[in-house]
Backbone atoms as SQL, in Angstrom:
CREATE TABLE atoms (id INTEGER PRIMARY KEY, chain TEXT, resi INTEGER, resn TEXT, atom TEXT, x REAL, y REAL, z REAL);
INSERT INTO atoms VALUES
  (1, 'A', 1, 'MET', 'N', 29.910, 15.727, 30.648),
  (2, 'A', 1, 'MET', 'CA', 28.975, 14.796, 31.238),
  (3, 'A', 1, 'MET', 'C', 27.733, 15.570, 31.664),
  (4, 'A', 2, 'ASN', 'N', 26.588, 14.912, 31.563),
  (5, 'A', 2, 'ASN', 'CA', 25.333, 15.563, 31.914),
  (6, 'A', 2, 'ASN', 'C', 24.434, 14.522, 32.569),
  (7, 'A', 3, 'VAL', 'N', 24.002, 14.795, 33.801),
  (8, 'A', 3, 'VAL', 'CA', 23.100, 13.904, 34.519),
  (9, 'A', 3, 'VAL', 'C', 21.868, 14.710, 34.903),
  (10, 'A', 4, 'PHE', 'N', 20.692, 14.170, 34.601),
  (11, 'A', 4, 'PHE', 'CA', 19.447, 14.863, 34.912),
  (12, 'A', 4, 'PHE', 'C', 18.320, 13.847, 35.011),
  (13, 'A', 5, 'ASN', 'N', 17.217, 14.254, 35.595),
  (14, 'A', 5, 'ASN', 'CA', 16.043, 13.398, 35.707),
  (15, 'A', 5, 'ASN', 'C', 15.180, 13.582, 34.460),
  (16, 'A', 6, 'TYR', 'N', 14.760, 12.490, 33.855),
  (17, 'A', 6, 'TYR', 'CA', 13.987, 12.569, 32.611),
  (18, 'A', 6, 'TYR', 'C', 12.691, 13.346, 32.779),
  (19, 'A', 7, 'GLU', 'N', 12.160, 13.409, 33.997),
  (20, 'A', 7, 'GLU', 'CA', 10.911, 14.134, 34.215),
  (21, 'A', 7, 'GLU', 'C', 11.071, 15.644, 34.028),
  (22, 'A', 8, 'THR', 'N', 12.319, 16.139, 34.016),
  (23, 'A', 8, 'THR', 'CA', 12.547, 17.569, 33.801),
  (24, 'A', 8, 'THR', 'C', 12.525, 17.942, 32.314),
  (25, 'A', 9, 'VAL', 'N', 12.466, 16.946, 31.437),
  (26, 'A', 9, 'VAL', 'CA', 12.475, 17.189, 29.993),
  (27, 'A', 9, 'VAL', 'C', 11.042, 17.373, 29.498),
  (28, 'A', 10, 'ALA', 'N', 10.813, 18.423, 28.744),
  (29, 'A', 10, 'ALA', 'CA', 9.481, 18.677, 28.187),
  (30, 'A', 10, 'ALA', 'C', 9.130, 17.620, 27.145),
  (31, 'A', 11, 'SER', 'N', 7.861, 17.276, 27.084),
  (32, 'A', 11, 'SER', 'CA', 7.407, 16.327, 26.068),
  (33, 'A', 11, 'SER', 'C', 6.602, 17.063, 25.015),
  (34, 'A', 12, 'ALA', 'N', 6.504, 16.448, 23.846),
  (35, 'A', 12, 'ALA', 'CA', 5.751, 17.034, 22.736),
  (36, 'A', 12, 'ALA', 'C', 4.885, 15.957, 22.102),
  (37, 'A', 13, 'ASP', 'N', 3.730, 16.370, 21.607),
  (38, 'A', 13, 'ASP', 'CA', 2.868, 15.441, 20.884),
  (39, 'A', 13, 'ASP', 'C', 3.547, 15.000, 19.600),
  (40, 'A', 14, 'VAL', 'N', 3.377, 13.724, 19.273),
  (41, 'A', 14, 'VAL', 'CA', 3.839, 13.197, 17.986),
  (42, 'A', 14, 'VAL', 'C', 2.659, 13.318, 17.037),
  (43, 'A', 15, 'GLU', 'N', 2.890, 13.915, 15.901),
  (44, 'A', 15, 'GLU', 'CA', 1.814, 14.137, 14.935),
  (45, 'A', 15, 'GLU', 'C', 2.060, 13.318, 13.683),
  (46, 'A', 16, 'ASN', 'N', 1.456, 13.705, 12.580),
  (47, 'A', 16, 'ASN', 'CA', 1.642, 13.034, 11.284),
  (48, 'A', 16, 'ASN', 'C', 1.266, 11.561, 11.326),
  (49, 'A', 17, 'GLY', 'N', 0.025, 11.266, 11.707),
  (50, 'A', 17, 'GLY', 'CA', -0.450, 9.898, 11.691),
  (51, 'A', 17, 'GLY', 'C', -0.360, 9.168, 13.008),
  (52, 'A', 18, 'ALA', 'N', 0.053, 9.850, 14.069),
  (53, 'A', 18, 'ALA', 'CA', 0.117, 9.239, 15.398),
  (54, 'A', 18, 'ALA', 'C', -1.134, 9.610, 16.182),
  (55, 'A', 19, 'SER', 'N', -1.434, 8.816, 17.205),
  (56, 'A', 19, 'SER', 'CA', -2.544, 9.108, 18.096),
  (57, 'A', 19, 'SER', 'C', -2.135, 8.798, 19.526),
  (58, 'A', 20, 'LYS', 'N', -2.312, 9.771, 20.407),
  (59, 'A', 20, 'LYS', 'CA', -2.059, 9.592, 21.842),
  (60, 'A', 20, 'LYS', 'C', -0.603, 9.244, 22.139),
  (61, 'A', 21, 'VAL', 'N', 0.332, 9.891, 21.436),
  (62, 'A', 21, 'VAL', 'CA', 1.762, 9.625, 21.614),
  (63, 'A', 21, 'VAL', 'C', 2.484, 10.935, 21.937),
  (64, 'A', 22, 'ARG', 'N', 3.345, 10.875, 22.955),
  (65, 'A', 22, 'ARG', 'CA', 4.200, 12.009, 23.310),
  (66, 'A', 22, 'ARG', 'C', 5.640, 11.531, 23.313),
  (67, 'A', 23, 'VAL', 'N', 6.570, 12.444, 23.018),
  (68, 'A', 23, 'VAL', 'CA', 7.992, 12.101, 22.979),
  (69, 'A', 23, 'VAL', 'C', 8.788, 13.123, 23.792),
  (70, 'A', 24, 'LYS', 'N', 9.816, 12.615, 24.473),
  (71, 'A', 24, 'LYS', 'CA', 10.805, 13.448, 25.167),
  (72, 'A', 24, 'LYS', 'C', 12.150, 13.142, 24.528),
  (73, 'A', 25, 'TRP', 'N', 12.819, 14.155, 24.023),
  (74, 'A', 25, 'TRP', 'CA', 14.171, 13.996, 23.473),
  (75, 'A', 25, 'TRP', 'C', 15.143, 14.105, 24.644),
  (76, 'A', 26, 'LEU', 'N', 15.615, 12.952, 25.127),
  (77, 'A', 26, 'LEU', 'CA', 16.451, 12.915, 26.324),
  (78, 'A', 26, 'LEU', 'C', 17.905, 13.263, 26.047),
  (79, 'A', 27, 'ILE', 'N', 18.467, 12.708, 24.993),
  (80, 'A', 27, 'ILE', 'CA', 19.859, 12.989, 24.609),
  (81, 'A', 27, 'ILE', 'C', 19.855, 13.386, 23.144),
  (82, 'A', 28, 'THR', 'N', 20.482, 14.519, 22.851),
  (83, 'A', 28, 'THR', 'CA', 20.437, 15.081, 21.499),
  (84, 'A', 28, 'THR', 'C', 21.809, 15.544, 21.035),
  (85, 'A', 29, 'LYS', 'N', 21.874, 15.816, 19.763),
  (86, 'A', 29, 'LYS', 'CA', 23.103, 16.361, 19.175),
  (87, 'A', 29, 'LYS', 'C', 23.460, 17.700, 19.819),
  (88, 'A', 30, 'ALA', 'N', 22.449, 18.496, 20.147),
  (89, 'A', 30, 'ALA', 'CA', 22.674, 19.805, 20.774),
  (90, 'A', 30, 'ALA', 'C', 23.363, 19.678, 22.139),
  (91, 'A', 31, 'MET', 'N', 23.218, 18.509, 22.783),
  (92, 'A', 31, 'MET', 'CA', 23.860, 18.271, 24.079),
  (93, 'A', 31, 'MET', 'C', 25.293, 17.790, 23.905),
  (94, 'A', 32, 'GLY', 'N', 25.679, 17.493, 22.666),
  (95, 'A', 32, 'GLY', 'CA', 27.022, 17.006, 22.399),
  (96, 'A', 32, 'GLY', 'C', 27.076, 15.542, 21.991),
  (97, 'A', 33, 'ALA', 'N', 25.906, 14.886, 21.873),
  (98, 'A', 33, 'ALA', 'CA', 25.867, 13.485, 21.439),
  (99, 'A', 33, 'ALA', 'C', 26.107, 13.451, 19.931),
  (100, 'A', 34, 'LYS', 'N', 27.263, 13.010, 19.513),
  (101, 'A', 34, 'LYS', 'CA', 27.644, 13.045, 18.105),
  (102, 'A', 34, 'LYS', 'C', 26.996, 11.943, 17.274),
  (103, 'A', 35, 'ASN', 'N', 26.696, 10.810, 17.896),
  (104, 'A', 35, 'ASN', 'CA', 26.278, 9.646, 17.118),
  (105, 'A', 35, 'ASN', 'C', 24.805, 9.285, 17.228),
  (106, 'A', 36, 'PHE', 'N', 24.253, 9.298, 18.441),
  (107, 'A', 36, 'PHE', 'CA', 22.892, 8.823, 18.645),
  (108, 'A', 36, 'PHE', 'C', 22.059, 9.796, 19.454),
  (109, 'A', 37, 'ALA', 'N', 20.755, 9.767, 19.212),
  (110, 'A', 37, 'ALA', 'CA', 19.779, 10.479, 20.036),
  (111, 'A', 37, 'ALA', 'C', 18.990, 9.438, 20.811),
  (112, 'A', 38, 'MET', 'N', 18.606, 9.782, 22.043),
  (113, 'A', 38, 'MET', 'CA', 17.766, 8.911, 22.857),
  (114, 'A', 38, 'MET', 'C', 16.446, 9.624, 23.105),
  (115, 'A', 39, 'ARG', 'N', 15.361, 8.897, 22.795),
  (116, 'A', 39, 'ARG', 'CA', 14.028, 9.466, 22.969),
  (117, 'A', 39, 'ARG', 'C', 13.196, 8.546, 23.860),
  (118, 'A', 40, 'LEU', 'N', 12.325, 9.148, 24.658),
  (119, 'A', 40, 'LEU', 'CA', 11.374, 8.401, 25.467),
  (120, 'A', 40, 'LEU', 'C', 9.994, 8.646, 24.886),
  (121, 'A', 41, 'PHE', 'N', 9.324, 7.573, 24.479),
  (122, 'A', 41, 'PHE', 'CA', 7.963, 7.670, 23.971),
  (123, 'A', 41, 'PHE', 'C', 6.989, 7.218, 25.038),
  (124, 'A', 42, 'GLU', 'N', 5.887, 7.937, 25.164),
  (125, 'A', 42, 'GLU', 'CA', 4.801, 7.602, 26.067),
  (126, 'A', 42, 'GLU', 'C', 3.536, 7.501, 25.229),
  (127, 'A', 43, 'VAL', 'N', 2.955, 6.298, 25.216),
  (128, 'A', 43, 'VAL', 'CA', 1.795, 6.020, 24.371),
  (129, 'A', 43, 'VAL', 'C', 0.634, 5.622, 25.271),
  (130, 'A', 44, 'GLU', 'N', -0.456, 6.363, 25.177),
  (131, 'A', 44, 'GLU', 'CA', -1.633, 6.061, 25.984),
  (132, 'A', 44, 'GLU', 'C', -2.355, 4.824, 25.437),
  (133, 'A', 45, 'PRO', 'N', -3.219, 4.186, 26.253),
  (134, 'A', 45, 'PRO', 'CA', -3.975, 3.031, 25.764),
  (135, 'A', 45, 'PRO', 'C', -4.683, 3.346, 24.443),
  (136, 'A', 46, 'ASN', 'N', -4.620, 2.414, 23.517),
  (137, 'A', 46, 'ASN', 'CA', -5.166, 2.539, 22.155),
  (138, 'A', 46, 'ASN', 'C', -4.421, 3.540, 21.287),
  (139, 'A', 47, 'GLY', 'N', -3.319, 4.069, 21.774),
  (140, 'A', 47, 'GLY', 'CA', -2.519, 4.996, 20.984),
  (141, 'A', 47, 'GLY', 'C', -1.559, 4.248, 20.071),
  (142, 'A', 48, 'TYR', 'N', -1.033, 4.977, 19.082),
  (143, 'A', 48, 'TYR', 'CA', -0.122, 4.360, 18.114),
  (144, 'A', 48, 'TYR', 'C', 0.732, 5.413, 17.426),
  (145, 'A', 49, 'SER', 'N', 1.910, 4.980, 16.998),
  (146, 'A', 49, 'SER', 'CA', 2.786, 5.823, 16.189),
  (147, 'A', 49, 'SER', 'C', 2.357, 5.688, 14.730),
  (148, 'A', 50, 'PRO', 'N', 2.835, 6.562, 13.847),
  (149, 'A', 50, 'PRO', 'CA', 2.481, 6.408, 12.436),
  (150, 'A', 50, 'PRO', 'C', 3.125, 5.158, 11.836),
  (151, 'A', 51, 'LEU', 'N', 2.486, 4.578, 10.845),
  (152, 'A', 51, 'LEU', 'CA', 3.078, 3.485, 10.068),
  (153, 'A', 51, 'LEU', 'C', 3.981, 4.153, 9.045),
  (154, 'A', 52, 'HIS', 'N', 5.292, 3.916, 9.152),
  (155, 'A', 52, 'HIS', 'CA', 6.236, 4.661, 8.320),
  (156, 'A', 52, 'HIS', 'C', 7.536, 3.893, 8.113),
  (157, 'A', 53, 'THR', 'N', 8.372, 4.423, 7.237),
  (158, 'A', 53, 'THR', 'CA', 9.720, 3.907, 6.997),
  (159, 'A', 53, 'THR', 'C', 10.683, 5.086, 6.927),
  (160, 'A', 54, 'HIS', 'N', 11.961, 4.775, 7.101),
  (161, 'A', 54, 'HIS', 'CA', 13.025, 5.764, 6.912),
  (162, 'A', 54, 'HIS', 'C', 14.347, 5.023, 6.801),
  (163, 'A', 55, 'PRO', 'N', 15.374, 5.686, 6.304),
  (164, 'A', 55, 'PRO', 'CA', 16.646, 4.997, 6.030),
  (165, 'A', 55, 'PRO', 'C', 17.579, 4.836, 7.232),
  (166, 'A', 56, 'TRP', 'N', 17.049, 4.840, 8.442),
  (167, 'A', 56, 'TRP', 'CA', 17.890, 4.590, 9.611),
  (168, 'A', 56, 'TRP', 'C', 17.201, 3.560, 10.511),
  (169, 'A', 57, 'GLU', 'N', 18.022, 2.889, 11.295),
  (170, 'A', 57, 'GLU', 'CA', 17.520, 1.848, 12.186),
  (171, 'A', 57, 'GLU', 'C', 17.045, 2.435, 13.509),
  (172, 'A', 58, 'HIS', 'N', 16.283, 1.626, 14.254),
  (173, 'A', 58, 'HIS', 'CA', 15.851, 1.951, 15.617),
  (174, 'A', 58, 'HIS', 'C', 16.319, 0.854, 16.558),
  (175, 'A', 59, 'GLU', 'N', 16.763, 1.238, 17.730),
  (176, 'A', 59, 'GLU', 'CA', 17.001, 0.324, 18.831),
  (177, 'A', 59, 'GLU', 'C', 16.029, 0.732, 19.930),
  (178, 'A', 60, 'VAL', 'N', 15.159, -0.184, 20.341),
  (179, 'A', 60, 'VAL', 'CA', 14.057, 0.142, 21.255),
  (180, 'A', 60, 'VAL', 'C', 14.100, -0.779, 22.474),
  (181, 'A', 61, 'PHE', 'N', 13.895, -0.188, 23.661),
  (182, 'A', 61, 'PHE', 'CA', 13.760, -0.957, 24.892),
  (183, 'A', 61, 'PHE', 'C', 12.422, -0.595, 25.513),
  (184, 'A', 62, 'ILE', 'N', 11.588, -1.603, 25.760),
  (185, 'A', 62, 'ILE', 'CA', 10.258, -1.396, 26.331),
  (186, 'A', 62, 'ILE', 'C', 10.396, -1.295, 27.853),
  (187, 'A', 63, 'LEU', 'N', 10.044, -0.147, 28.401),
  (188, 'A', 63, 'LEU', 'CA', 10.154, 0.094, 29.840),
  (189, 'A', 63, 'LEU', 'C', 8.913, -0.356, 30.600),
  (190, 'A', 64, 'GLU', 'N', 7.737, 0.014, 30.073),
  (191, 'A', 64, 'GLU', 'CA', 6.471, -0.273, 30.752),
  (192, 'A', 64, 'GLU', 'C', 5.398, -0.563, 29.715),
  (193, 'A', 65, 'GLY', 'N', 4.439, -1.400, 30.097),
  (194, 'A', 65, 'GLY', 'CA', 3.282, -1.646, 29.266),
  (195, 'A', 65, 'GLY', 'C', 3.477, -2.784, 28.285),
  (196, 'A', 66, 'LYS', 'N', 2.527, -2.860, 27.342),
  (197, 'A', 66, 'LYS', 'CA', 2.594, -3.893, 26.311),
  (198, 'A', 66, 'LYS', 'C', 1.970, -3.354, 25.040),
  (199, 'A', 67, 'GLY', 'N', 2.282, -4.019, 23.940),
  (200, 'A', 67, 'GLY', 'CA', 1.750, -3.573, 22.670),
  (201, 'A', 67, 'GLY', 'C', 2.176, -4.481, 21.549),
  (202, 'A', 68, 'ILE', 'N', 2.087, -3.942, 20.344),
  (203, 'A', 68, 'ILE', 'CA', 2.535, -4.653, 19.150),
  (204, 'A', 68, 'ILE', 'C', 3.362, -3.705, 18.301),
  (205, 'A', 69, 'VAL', 'N', 4.272, -4.284, 17.543),
  (206, 'A', 69, 'VAL', 'CA', 4.948, -3.557, 16.479),
  (207, 'A', 69, 'VAL', 'C', 4.400, -4.157, 15.194),
  (208, 'A', 70, 'PHE', 'N', 3.915, -3.284, 14.318),
  (209, 'A', 70, 'PHE', 'CA', 3.179, -3.680, 13.117),
  (210, 'A', 70, 'PHE', 'C', 3.958, -3.233, 11.892),
  (211, 'A', 71, 'ASP', 'N', 4.100, -4.123, 10.900),
  (212, 'A', 71, 'ASP', 'CA', 4.839, -3.781, 9.678),
  (213, 'A', 71, 'ASP', 'C', 3.919, -3.540, 8.484),
  (214, 'A', 72, 'GLY', 'N', 2.621, -3.455, 8.740),
  (215, 'A', 72, 'GLY', 'CA', 1.651, -3.271, 7.665),
  (216, 'A', 72, 'GLY', 'C', 0.921, -4.556, 7.332),
  (217, 'A', 73, 'GLU', 'N', 1.519, -5.684, 7.726),
  (218, 'A', 73, 'GLU', 'CA', 0.909, -6.994, 7.485),
  (219, 'A', 73, 'GLU', 'C', 0.908, -7.868, 8.734),
  (220, 'A', 74, 'LYS', 'N', 2.010, -7.858, 9.463),
  (221, 'A', 74, 'LYS', 'CA', 2.187, -8.738, 10.620),
  (222, 'A', 74, 'LYS', 'C', 2.331, -7.904, 11.891),
  (223, 'A', 75, 'ALA', 'N', 1.638, -8.338, 12.955),
  (224, 'A', 75, 'ALA', 'CA', 1.736, -7.696, 14.263),
  (225, 'A', 75, 'ALA', 'C', 2.518, -8.612, 15.198),
  (226, 'A', 76, 'THR', 'N', 3.586, -8.086, 15.786),
  (227, 'A', 76, 'THR', 'CA', 4.411, -8.857, 16.711),
  (228, 'A', 76, 'THR', 'C', 4.265, -8.259, 18.104),
  (229, 'A', 77, 'PRO', 'N', 3.803, -9.052, 19.085),
  (230, 'A', 77, 'PRO', 'CA', 3.599, -8.508, 20.431),
  (231, 'A', 77, 'PRO', 'C', 4.913, -8.281, 21.182),
  (232, 'A', 78, 'PHE', 'N', 4.876, -7.328, 22.105),
  (233, 'A', 78, 'PHE', 'CA', 5.991, -7.078, 23.015),
  (234, 'A', 78, 'PHE', 'C', 5.432, -6.661, 24.371),
  (235, 'A', 79, 'LYS', 'N', 6.297, -6.709, 25.386),
  (236, 'A', 79, 'LYS', 'CA', 5.919, -6.324, 26.740),
  (237, 'A', 79, 'LYS', 'C', 7.123, -5.671, 27.415),
  (238, 'A', 80, 'ALA', 'N', 6.914, -5.189, 28.631),
  (239, 'A', 80, 'ALA', 'CA', 7.990, -4.562, 29.400),
  (240, 'A', 80, 'ALA', 'C', 9.214, -5.471, 29.451),
  (241, 'A', 81, 'ASN', 'N', 10.369, -4.859, 29.297),
  (242, 'A', 81, 'ASN', 'CA', 11.690, -5.495, 29.316),
  (243, 'A', 81, 'ASN', 'C', 12.064, -6.171, 28.004),
  (244, 'A', 82, 'ASP', 'N', 11.205, -6.120, 26.994),
  (245, 'A', 82, 'ASP', 'CA', 11.565, -6.642, 25.674),
  (246, 'A', 82, 'ASP', 'C', 12.392, -5.608, 24.920),
  (247, 'A', 83, 'VAL', 'N', 13.142, -6.100, 23.953),
  (248, 'A', 83, 'VAL', 'CA', 13.961, -5.266, 23.076),
  (249, 'A', 83, 'VAL', 'C', 13.454, -5.452, 21.650),
  (250, 'A', 84, 'VAL', 'N', 13.355, -4.351, 20.921),
  (251, 'A', 84, 'VAL', 'CA', 12.879, -4.384, 19.533),
  (252, 'A', 84, 'VAL', 'C', 13.937, -3.726, 18.654),
  (253, 'A', 85, 'PHE', 'N', 14.316, -4.385, 17.580),
  (254, 'A', 85, 'PHE', 'CA', 15.236, -3.800, 16.611),
  (255, 'A', 85, 'PHE', 'C', 14.484, -3.627, 15.295),
  (256, 'A', 86, 'ILE', 'N', 14.483, -2.410, 14.773),
  (257, 'A', 86, 'ILE', 'CA', 13.861, -2.100, 13.490),
  (258, 'A', 86, 'ILE', 'C', 14.980, -1.746, 12.515),
  (259, 'A', 87, 'PRO', 'N', 15.250, -2.592, 11.511),
  (260, 'A', 87, 'PRO', 'CA', 16.290, -2.276, 10.535),
  (261, 'A', 87, 'PRO', 'C', 15.927, -1.062, 9.668),
  (262, 'A', 88, 'SER', 'N', 16.907, -0.512, 9.010),
  (263, 'A', 88, 'SER', 'CA', 16.692, 0.591, 8.071),
  (264, 'A', 88, 'SER', 'C', 15.679, 0.191, 7.011),
  (265, 'A', 89, 'ASP', 'N', 14.849, 1.132, 6.619),
  (266, 'A', 89, 'ASP', 'CA', 13.877, 0.979, 5.535),
  (267, 'A', 89, 'ASP', 'C', 12.798, -0.070, 5.797),
  (268, 'A', 90, 'GLU', 'N', 12.626, -0.516, 7.028),
  (269, 'A', 90, 'GLU', 'CA', 11.565, -1.463, 7.354),
  (270, 'A', 90, 'GLU', 'C', 10.351, -0.703, 7.881),
  (271, 'A', 91, 'ARG', 'N', 9.194, -0.955, 7.281),
  (272, 'A', 91, 'ARG', 'CA', 7.961, -0.290, 7.705),
  (273, 'A', 91, 'ARG', 'C', 7.627, -0.731, 9.127),
  (274, 'A', 92, 'HIS', 'N', 7.180, 0.222, 9.964),
  (275, 'A', 92, 'HIS', 'CA', 6.908, -0.097, 11.362),
  (276, 'A', 92, 'HIS', 'C', 5.939, 0.889, 11.997),
  (277, 'A', 93, 'GLN', 'N', 5.255, 0.391, 13.005),
  (278, 'A', 93, 'GLN', 'CA', 4.312, 1.176, 13.797),
  (279, 'A', 93, 'GLN', 'C', 4.217, 0.520, 15.173),
  (280, 'A', 94, 'PHE', 'N', 4.257, 1.321, 16.220),
  (281, 'A', 94, 'PHE', 'CA', 4.085, 0.821, 17.582),
  (282, 'A', 94, 'PHE', 'C', 2.666, 1.131, 18.035),
  (283, 'A', 95, 'LYS', 'N', 2.000, 0.140, 18.626),
  (284, 'A', 95, 'LYS', 'CA', 0.640, 0.313, 19.133),
  (285, 'A', 95, 'LYS', 'C', 0.564, -0.160, 20.580),
  (286, 'A', 96, 'ASN', 'N', -0.116, 0.619, 21.424),
  (287, 'A', 96, 'ASN', 'CA', -0.351, 0.228, 22.807),
  (288, 'A', 96, 'ASN', 'C', -1.628, -0.603, 22.841),
  (289, 'A', 97, 'THR', 'N', -1.498, -1.878, 23.205),
  (290, 'A', 97, 'THR', 'CA', -2.652, -2.769, 23.292),
  (291, 'A', 97, 'THR', 'C', -3.070, -3.018, 24.739),
  (292, 'A', 98, 'GLY', 'N', -2.408, -2.376, 25.681),
  (293, 'A', 98, 'GLY', 'CA', -2.695, -2.582, 27.097),
  (294, 'A', 98, 'GLY', 'C', -3.643, -1.545, 27.656),
  (295, 'A', 99, 'ARG', 'N', -3.888, -1.668, 28.945),
  (296, 'A', 99, 'ARG', 'CA', -4.783, -0.744, 29.654),
  (297, 'A', 99, 'ARG', 'C', -4.013, 0.381, 30.344),
  (298, 'A', 100, 'LYS', 'N', -2.686, 0.261, 30.365),
  (299, 'A', 100, 'LYS', 'CA', -1.837, 1.263, 31.003),
  (300, 'A', 100, 'LYS', 'C', -0.951, 1.925, 29.954),
  (301, 'A', 101, 'GLN', 'N', -0.306, 3.007, 30.343),
  (302, 'A', 101, 'GLN', 'CA', 0.595, 3.710, 29.438),
  (303, 'A', 101, 'GLN', 'C', 1.756, 2.804, 29.017),
  (304, 'A', 102, 'LEU', 'N', 2.108, 2.884, 27.759),
  (305, 'A', 102, 'LEU', 'CA', 3.275, 2.207, 27.198),
  (306, 'A', 102, 'LEU', 'C', 4.412, 3.216, 27.173),
  (307, 'A', 103, 'LYS', 'N', 5.587, 2.817, 27.689),
  (308, 'A', 103, 'LYS', 'CA', 6.769, 3.678, 27.663),
  (309, 'A', 103, 'LYS', 'C', 7.914, 2.894, 27.063),
  (310, 'A', 104, 'PHE', 'N', 8.618, 3.535, 26.121),
  (311, 'A', 104, 'PHE', 'CA', 9.804, 2.880, 25.577),
  (312, 'A', 104, 'PHE', 'C', 10.865, 3.891, 25.209),
  (313, 'A', 105, 'LEU', 'N', 12.119, 3.450, 25.336),
  (314, 'A', 105, 'LEU', 'CA', 13.267, 4.227, 24.886),
  (315, 'A', 105, 'LEU', 'C', 13.550, 3.848, 23.445),
  (316, 'A', 106, 'CYS', 'N', 13.880, 4.821, 22.635),
  (317, 'A', 106, 'CYS', 'CA', 14.208, 4.585, 21.233),
  (318, 'A', 106, 'CYS', 'C', 15.474, 5.370, 20.904),
  (319, 'A', 107, 'LEU', 'N', 16.479, 4.661, 20.391),
  (320, 'A', 107, 'LEU', 'CA', 17.725, 5.300, 19.979),
  (321, 'A', 107, 'LEU', 'C', 17.802, 5.312, 18.464),
  (322, 'A', 108, 'VAL', 'N', 18.166, 6.464, 17.932),
  (323, 'A', 108, 'VAL', 'CA', 18.323, 6.626, 16.478),
  (324, 'A', 108, 'VAL', 'C', 19.615, 7.400, 16.223),
  (325, 'A', 109, 'PRO', 'N', 20.197, 7.213, 15.043),
  (326, 'A', 109, 'PRO', 'CA', 21.426, 7.970, 14.742),
  (327, 'A', 109, 'PRO', 'C', 21.116, 9.458, 14.558),
  (328, 'A', 110, 'ASN', 'N', 22.063, 10.302, 14.948),
  (329, 'A', 110, 'ASN', 'CA', 21.908, 11.738, 14.737),
  (330, 'A', 110, 'ASN', 'C', 22.067, 12.115, 13.266),
  (331, 'A', 111, 'GLU', 'N', 22.958, 11.478, 12.580),
  (332, 'A', 111, 'GLU', 'CA', 23.161, 11.760, 11.157),
  (333, 'A', 111, 'GLU', 'C', 22.261, 10.861, 10.339),
  (334, 'A', 112, 'LYS', 'N', 21.298, 11.453, 9.668),
  (335, 'A', 112, 'LYS', 'CA', 20.314, 10.660, 8.923),
  (336, 'A', 112, 'LYS', 'C', 20.546, 10.778, 7.446);
């Protein structure tokens, strides 16, 4: 078992087509999590993740802020306390459309 404050975890810039996005890897395979990783994303106003696809799903919980999830054609709005599910191989991008920082938890499988 491991209990810690998320603020003690170092964050890193997200690159490759992202703008104003940082990520903290909260739970990882290296910690003993065999199935899933938990990440905290922090997106500044007007920031966005890359528009991309991959063969694994995402489970996302919006903690703070508001934005849209974009599939390349359609933008779907979300706000704090919303849940977003991104199926495998579905194109997606998160954008902060608010005036405050957007924070969300994202769970992905460790085995990709």
